[in-house]
Backbone as CSV, one residue per row, in Angstrom:
resi,resn,N_x,N_y,N_z,CA_x,CA_y,CA_z,C_x,C_y,C_z
1,MET,-44.095,7.825,-41.121,-44.571,9.286,-40.933,-44.184,9.935,-39.294
2,LYS,-45.380,11.045,-39.837,-45.205,11.494,-38.271,-45.989,11.775,-37.342
3,THR,-45.746,11.983,-36.048,-47.234,11.635,-34.571,-47.259,12.604,-34.659
4,CYS,-48.841,12.706,-33.788,-49.288,13.769,-32.778,-48.494,13.845,-31.889
5,ASN,-48.064,14.985,-31.012,-47.286,15.509,-29.786,-48.595,15.606,-28.613
6,SER,-49.783,15.748,-28.667,-50.499,15.921,-27.659,-51.193,14.110,-27.533
7,CYS,-51.006,14.007,-28.593,-52.133,12.265,-28.293,-51.629,11.281,-29.197
8,GLY,-50.126,11.322,-29.663,-49.973,10.228,-30.469,-50.441,9.760,-31.629
9,GLN,-51.252,10.442,-32.407,-51.974,9.909,-33.996,-51.400,10.000,-34.504
10,TYR,-50.416,9.249,-35.639,-49.803,9.571,-36.703,-51.032,10.209,-38.271
11,VAL,-49.938,11.583,-37.975,-50.179,12.577,-38.651,-49.774,12.476,-41.033
12,SER,-50.008,12.919,-41.584,-49.137,12.931,-42.480,-48.457,13.702,-42.626
13,VAL,-47.329,13.660,-43.595,-46.523,14.808,-43.926,-46.924,16.613,-44.330
14,ASP,-46.899,15.266,-44.873,-48.062,17.291,-45.877,-48.923,17.911,-44.667
15,PHE,-49.309,17.075,-43.438,-50.233,17.944,-42.737,-48.863,18.030,-41.150
16,ALA,-47.445,17.654,-40.768,-46.797,17.983,-40.370,-46.337,19.686,-40.735
17,ARG,-45.780,19.893,-42.795,-45.175,21.012,-42.584,-46.569,22.128,-43.362
18,VAL,-48.042,21.741,-42.919,-48.289,23.102,-43.003,-48.861,23.862,-41.829
19,PHE,-49.087,22.573,-40.318,-49.821,22.786,-39.358,-48.840,23.508,-38.166
20,GLY,-48.103,22.003,-38.757,-46.703,21.601,-37.206,-45.752,23.070,-37.038
21,THR,-44.560,22.537,-36.591,-43.746,23.498,-36.592,-43.212,23.600,-37.517
22,ASN,-41.858,25.174,-37.524,-40.501,24.929,-39.020,-40.231,23.399,-38.298
23,ASN,-40.198,22.986,-37.489,-38.876,21.123,-37.320,-40.475,20.436,-38.066
24,ASN,-41.501,20.397,-38.482,-42.696,19.565,-38.781,-42.684,18.835,-37.039
25,GLN,-43.039,19.113,-36.099,-43.081,18.851,-35.155,-45.043,19.364,-34.666
26,VAL,-46.096,18.180,-34.675,-47.117,18.599,-35.005,-47.896,18.326,-32.634
27,PHE,-48.744,19.371,-32.002,-48.825,19.480,-30.678,-50.677,19.803,-30.850
28,ALA,-51.453,18.840,-31.728,-52.751,19.182,-32.325,-52.512,18.246,-32.973
29,CYS,-53.992,18.034,-33.399,-53.693,16.780,-35.061,-55.564,17.477,-35.126
30,LEU,-56.454,16.527,-35.637,-57.709,15.765,-36.196,-58.254,15.340,-35.228
31,ALA,-57.469,14.500,-34.786,-58.234,12.712,-33.412,-58.795,13.907,-32.456
32,CYS,-57.180,14.533,-31.664,-57.945,15.680,-30.632,-58.331,17.043,-30.482
33,SER,-57.655,17.893,-31.416,-58.464,19.119,-31.337,-59.730,19.560,-32.727
34,THR,-60.045,20.304,-33.271,-61.353,21.032,-34.435,-60.201,21.196,-35.332
35,MET,-60.313,21.511,-36.645,-59.728,22.343,-37.782,-59.815,23.150,-37.766
36,SER,-60.564,24.340,-36.818,-60.646,25.866,-37.133,-59.764,25.874,-35.632
37,GLU,-59.778,25.880,-34.227,-58.057,24.887,-33.804,-57.255,25.768,-34.312
38,ILE,-57.503,24.015,-34.819,-55.525,23.815,-35.705,-55.438,25.148,-36.681
39,SER,-56.631,26.187,-37.157,-56.081,26.937,-38.357,-55.604,27.851,-37.542
40,GLU,-57.693,28.497,-36.743,-56.852,29.872,-36.800,-56.191,30.120,-35.722
41,GLN,-55.480,29.025,-34.545,-55.116,29.719,-33.146,-53.272,29.016,-33.062
42,GLY,-53.503,27.988,-34.014,-51.859,27.295,-35.272,-51.589,27.026,-33.532
43,LYS,-52.426,25.987,-32.810,-52.782,24.737,-31.928,-51.667,24.083,-32.328
44,ALA,-51.369,23.089,-33.696,-50.819,22.349,-33.937,-48.912,22.741,-34.180
45,ALA,-48.820,23.848,-34.491,-47.513,24.603,-34.067,-47.743,24.288,-32.776
46,GLY,-48.342,24.531,-32.152,-47.992,24.685,-30.001,-47.893,25.977,-29.952
47,LYS,-47.872,26.757,-30.570,-48.481,28.343,-30.690,-49.453,29.151,-28.895
48,GLU,-50.628,28.310,-29.224,-50.854,28.753,-27.651,-50.677,28.493,-26.187
49,ARG,-49.926,27.884,-26.506,-48.462,27.752,-25.511,-47.949,29.282,-25.016
50,TYR,-47.478,30.132,-25.867,-46.379,30.678,-26.247,-46.924,32.160,-25.685
51,SER,-48.879,31.904,-26.527,-48.933,33.504,-25.626,-49.273,33.966,-25.294
52,SER,-49.521,35.406,-24.696,-50.030,35.726,-23.321,-51.560,35.956,-23.356
53,VAL,-52.262,35.565,-21.914,-54.289,35.995,-21.925,-54.168,37.256,-21.980
């Protein structure tokens, strides 16, 4: 099983495949973020780390 790199919560392989990075790493999950943050901002793939504001 995969885990969230942010909070350590277990996530499904499918969640990691859909919302994670190309290497299936997850930086946010439903335990530590909202679904809208994950899907709209790409938070689970760590995309906000690389965006400039």
